N, C-alpha and C positions, 0 to 999 in steps of 0.2 A: 808340871809334876808327876802327871799320868807316864810321860815318856821315860823321866828319870826312873820311876818304879819298874816300867817294863825293863829298861837296861838291866837294872839290878837282878830280877827275876831271871833274865837271860843268863846272867853270869852263874846263876846257881843251878842252871840246867846243864846236866853233865852228857857228853856225847855217848851213844850206845856202843861205843869202842872201848869204852872204859874197862879196866881190869876186875876181874871178878873177885869176890872176898866172901866173908860170911854173912849169913842173913837169918833172922828170927822173923817169920811172918805169922800174922793172925790169921789171915784167910788168903792164901796164895795159890797161884797158878804159875807153873813153871812150862814155858814152850820151848822145847828142847830141839836141837839140830834142825833149824828150820833156817831158810835162806831170808834175810832181813833186808827189806828195801825201804829206803827212807832218804831224808835229806838231813844235813846236819843243821846248825842254826843259821848258817849263811846262804843255805839253798844248794849246797853241793851234794849231789846225788851220791848215795851209799849203797851197797850190795855186798853182803858177806853171809856167810855160814855162822850161825851163833844161836843164843839163848836170850829169852826174855822173861823176866821174872816180874809178877804183878801181885802186890798185896792189897786186897780189898778193891779200890778204883784207881791205885796209882801204879805206874811202871817204876819199880825199884832198882831194877837192873835189866841192861842189855848189852851183850858184848859177845865176843868169840870164844871167851873161856866160861866153862861150866861153872857156875856159882854154888857154894856150900850153903845149904838151905835147912833150917829147922822150923818147926811149927806146922801147922795145917795146911797141906798142899797138895794140889791136885797137879798130875804131870800130864802134858798134850806132846805127844810124839810129832814133831813137825817135820820128819825126814820127807823130802821130795815136795815140801809145801813152801809157802810164801808168806810172810808176815808183812803188812803195809799199814800205815795209818788209815783210821776211818776216813771216807771221803766226806768232802764239804761241798754243797750246792749253795752258792752265795746269791741267787735270786731265786727266791719262790714267793707265791702268794698262797698261804696256807688256808686262808678262808673261802678260797675259790674251789669249786667242786668240779671234778673232772666228769662231765657229763649232765650236770644238772644247773640250769642257770638260775639267777636269784629269783625270777618270776616263779619258777617251780617248787621252790623250796618248801613253801608252807603245805602244798599240798603232798609232799613227799618226805614227811618227818623221818619215817622208819628207814628210809634209804639214805637220807641224810646221815642219820646216826650211824648207820652201816659203813658209810664212807670215812667218816672221822674216826670211829673206832678201829679202822683197819689202817688209816694213814700212817700212822707211826711205824708200824710193823713193815708196811710196803717199802717205805725209805729204807730201813734197816735191811730188808730182804736183797736190796741191791747195794749195800754197804754205805749207805749215807747217814753217818753218825753225827753230823753237825748241818744245821739249815739256818739259813739267812732270810728271814721275811722282810723284804725291803719297803713294805708300805703296810705298816700296821694299824689298818683302819678298824679292824675287828678284835680288840685285846681280850674279848671274852673267848673268842675261838682259840687264841693262843694260850689263854690260861686252862681252857678245857684240855687241850693237847698236853699241856706241861704237866696236867693231873695223872696222867697215864702213866704208869711206873716204867714200862718198857717202851723207849721212844728215844729218838735222836735229841741232841742238844738242840734247843731252839733260841735264836737271836733274832733280833728285830732291829730294823730302822724305824723311826718315828712315821706316823701317818705321812705321806708324801706332801712335799712342800709346793704348792702351785700358786701362780698369780692368778687373779681373778679374771674370769671369762677365757680360761686357756682351752687347749683343744680338748680335753677330757670333759670339761664342764659344759662346752658347746655340743660336743658330739653326743653326750649322754643326755642332753636336753634336760639339765639338772635346772630344777625351778631358782629363780634369782634369789629367793629368800633363803633357801637352802646354801646356796654358794656362800652367802654371808656368814652362815653358820659354822662353815669350815675353818681350819686354821690356815688360812690363805695369807699370801705374802703380799703385802701392799708395796706395788711398784711405783714408787711416787715420781719416777723418771719417766713414766708414761702417761702422756697427756690424753690418751683414749680412755684411761681408766677413771671412772668417777664413782665414788663410793659415798653412800648416804651419811649424813652428819651424826645419824644415831649410832654409827659403828664406831667403836673405840680403836681408832687406827693404831694406837700405842700398843696394841696387843698383837700386831700384825707385822712388826718390824723385824729385820732379820736378827737383831740381838734379843727381841722378845721371843721370837720362836725358836730360838736356838737355847734359849734359857730353859724354856718350857719343856723342851725335848731332853735336855740334860736332867731333869728332875725326875724322869721315868728311866725305867730299864731299856735303854737303846743304844745300840752301839754306831748308828751310822745315821746319815739324811739323805733323801732321795728327792729329786726334782726332775723337771722334764723340760725339753724343748722339742716341740713339733712343729715344722714348718710346711710349706705347700707343695714340698717334692714328693708327697704321695699322691698328688693329682687332683687333691681336694681343694676348692676354693678356700683361701685362708679367711675365714670369718671370725677367727678367734684370736685371742691375744698370746704374744710369746714374751718371755721375761726381757728386759733390757739387760745389757752387759754390766751396766753400773750396779743393778740391783743384785745381780747373782754374784758380782766380786763381793759385794757386802756380806752375802749369805755365806760365801764359801769362808771369807775372812774370819766371821763369828764362828763358824763350824769348827775350822780349824784350831781356833783359840782355845776350844774346849776338847781339843784332839778328837773329832768326829769326822770320818772321811765322809765325802759328798759324791753321791751317785746321780749321774745325770742321763735320763731317757734321750737318745737322740739317735734316730735311725738314718739320717741324711748327711751328705756332705756339709751343708751349711750348719746342721745341727751339731756335728762332731766338731768343727772348726769353732763354732760358739763354745761348746765345752771345753776345749783347749784353751782358748782365750779367758774362759771364765775361772780356769785354775781348779776344775772339778778333780777328784781323784780317780773315779771310775767312770767309763763309759759303758752304759748298759745298751745292748744289742749291737748287732754288727751293721755296718753302713749298707742297707740294701736299697736305698731310695738315693740314686746317683745324680738325678737330674729332674727339672720341672718342665723339661721340653718333651712335648708328646711325640715328636718326631725321633727323638734319640731315647725313649724311655725302655725300649728293650734290647737296646745295645749293652752287650757284656764285655766291651774292652774298657778295661780300668784306666781312666783317664790319668794323665800325668799329674794334675792338680790333687787328685785323690790319693795318688801313691805318695806324694809328698806330704800329706796330712797324715797319712798312715805311718810313716817313716818318723813323723814328728811325735806322734803318739807313742811309738816304740822306744823312741830315744829318751823321752820325758819319763818313762816308765809309769804312765798312766795305765791303770787296771783297764782291762777290756773283757767285757762279758758278750761273746757271740750269739749265744741263744739262738742256735739254728731251729730249735724245736717251735719257736713262734711261728716261723713261716713253713716249715715241713710238717708240723702236726695238721695243719690245714689241708695241706696236699694228702696226707694220709685220710682226712675225713672225706675228701673226693674219691679216693680210691674205694672206699666204702667196704673194706675188708678188715680193717684193724679191729673192729669190735668183737670180731670171730677168733681173735688171736688166743690160742690155748693158754698162754702165761696169764691171761687176765683171771682164769679160773682159780690161779694160785693167789691172786691178789685181793679178789673181791667175793663178796656172799652170792649164793646163788641168785637172790632176789635182784641185787645189783646187776649180775650178768643179764638177767630177765630184762631189766630196764634198759640197758645199753641196746638190746634188740627191738625194744618197742617202738612205735611210731614217733611218741612224743619225744624220745630222746634223740631223733634225728633233726632236731631243730639247728644245730651247728650247720649241717650240710644244707639244709634248705637256706640258711642265710648266706652261705658262701655262694650257692649257685644264684641267688637273687641279686648277688653284689654287682654284676654288669649293668642292669638296669638303674639300680641305685647311684652308680657312679655317674651313668649318662644323665641322670637326673640332676645330680649335683654340680656337674661340670662337663657338659656335652662338649664345648670347645676343645677340652682335654682329651676325653676319651674317644669320642668318635672317629678321629684320625687313627688311634690303636684299633678300634673295634673294626674298622673298615678293611684291615689287612686279614682278616679271618672269616672262615665261612659259617661259623656258628660262635655262641658266647662259651660254649663248652671247650672249643678249641682255643679261644683267647685265654680263657682261665688257666688251661693248662701250659700255655706259652708263657703267662705270666710268673706261674710259680717255678717253672724251670728257669727262667731267667733270675728270679730272685735267688734261688738256690745257687746257680753258677757265679753270682755277684758275691754272695756270701763266701762261698769257697775261695774265690780270688782274693777277698779282703783278708780272711782269717790265714791263709796260706802265705800271704805277704807278710803278715804279721809275725807268723811261726817263724819264718826263714830270717826274719830280724830279731829273734829272741824277744819279743813283746813281753809284757806283763799280763799274759793271758790268765783269766780267771774262769775257772769251770762253773757254769751257771745254765739254768734250762728255762727259767720264768715259769718254773712249773704253776698250772692252773691259769695260764694266761686265757682271758676270754672264756673260762670254764670249758675249754673244750675236751671231749672225752679221750682225744689222743694224747692226753697228757697224765697217765696214770702215775702216781707218786712213785719213785724210785725207778720203774721201768723206763720213765722218760727221761732219766740221767743215763741210763745204758744207751738208749737210742742216740742221745745227744753225744756221747762218746763215740758212737759208731759214726756220726756225721763229721765229727773232728778229724777222725782217722781217714774217713773218705776223702776229705778237704786236703789231706798230705800232712796233717801235724803229727810230728814222730810221737810213738808211745812215751816216751820219757817226757815230753812236754805236757802231754795229755795228764800223765801222773802228776807233775808238779803242780800243774795248774789245779788239780781237784785236791791237793793237799797242802804242800807249803804256801803256794802262792796266795790262795785264799786266805789261809790263816794269819799269813804276814799283813795282807792288805787290810784285814778288818781287826788287827790287833788281838788275835786270838792265839798266837804263836806261842804264849808262855803255857797253854794248857793243851792245845790241840796242833795237828798239822805235820808233826814228826814224830818218830819214835825215840823218845829221850827220857831219861832219868827225871823224875819228878813230875811228868805229864799225865794226863788222864789216860786210862787204859782203854782208848777207841782204837781197836784194831781189827783188821780182817785178817783171817788166813785163808789163802787161796791155794787151789790145787794147781793153777797155771801161772807162769810169768807174765806180768803185765808189761814187761819190757819185751815181751815177745808176741804177744796176741791181744787184741783188744776184747776177745771172749773170756779173758780171764776174769774180768768184772761181771760175769755171770757164772762164774764157777768158783764161788765161794762156799768154803766149808764151814767156817765158824765166824760169827760176828762177837766181838767183845764189845760191850756197851758198858761204860764205866765199870770196867772190871768183870761185868758179867757174862760168862761164856754161854753163847746161844748157838745151837744148831741151826744153821740156815734154814733147813727144811721145816724146823718149827715155828719159823715165823709166817708161813703161808696159811691161809684161811683153812685149811684142812686140819690145822693143830691147835687152832684157837676157839673152837665150838662153832664158827660161822659157816661151815660148809659140811 
């Protein structure tokens, strides 16, 4: 039924190339003589000089001819400017704080409030008008953000679906009783998993979990597959293909796309066989062989799998920033970036400079000893190649970066269904500042050789189409929500255009970009 309704709604949406006519508006904005860049409803790119008319929160006209308008109207001269749909980040974690870990929250409540008060404007400052939180484990935070008047649209997946004793449960050392309290997926095909008789397993079947998810305001399902390709000994459970097939079947019956975290060749092969819709993260773990771990020559088997992913139109979220944000932490200059002063309050800037805020860097620097302790047989052969731990860490990050670049480049060359996403908030790294992190992610895509037109499409149409938001956002079409960016530069010519925004229109409200900074909201 949902699919039929979507088709009918699409029929009612009229392309931006429609002819002008007479309009009477209640509270209108006319953007005139502007270069309009969008896609049509089939994903075909469009670029032409024209007009956009907005009434309240809706696009009521866009086309090459100037419309005749009566009523309350504000006119924006778009000469030399570019109008594009608002950007979509399809993988964020809004409850995670860039710079404050969960242990530090209670002792820093003012800083926490500063961060969340600024978060919506920071995303908007870089043009992100729609966000998808893929693991809504903290609904109170989501509701708090939704109560802020000027903010992006926020969509959520349900709390991620995990099998018992999976990677995150084990690595986070979650107490066993707490694991049973989560909405875990009971994998009855895995004989290693034993659940106490006191647990009602009927609440943990694929059909039951999907039923619970659809009762709430969620648009997707996230799950994960993490194996030993990271070099750690696999002392956790992974889902069986049988249970994952059942979960995907149940989700698809409710028109819910399924996202799977998978960073290895084995994990992404599993995701394809499970029939998921979206793979989260680039394939940066290529092998569990320590002798070949730093090899950055993409194996033929991996190429074949990536081509299969491309041909099947499976959504792919590269999330460069998960790896390169850690690299930025080691560089130790990111916290001095002048742009942060536009995004944060002075006391939050002071926090980032404090010794307590360096916990993430300390954690990364301690990682070689942790890895050696966890799996010496794997990491000692790697470690022996270097004169110091610092040299090894540097080489590891460079190899990860090159691997991701090769994976994403191959997908882009084959017109894969790339979905722009950042994993913003991953591991609470301070190098994930909301909004700015997206601009950095775009630069990584460009450095990897992804054409500017593909980056544009991944951050607008592809995301909207994949997550069934295309009826309201993702393109500039009559009847859609007026989430629009007015740029001073052409995004088909330079990646810097995404940091050259003049206005953000959010639900039809015209906002000067500069007024989204901390200088204008009383926090600086």
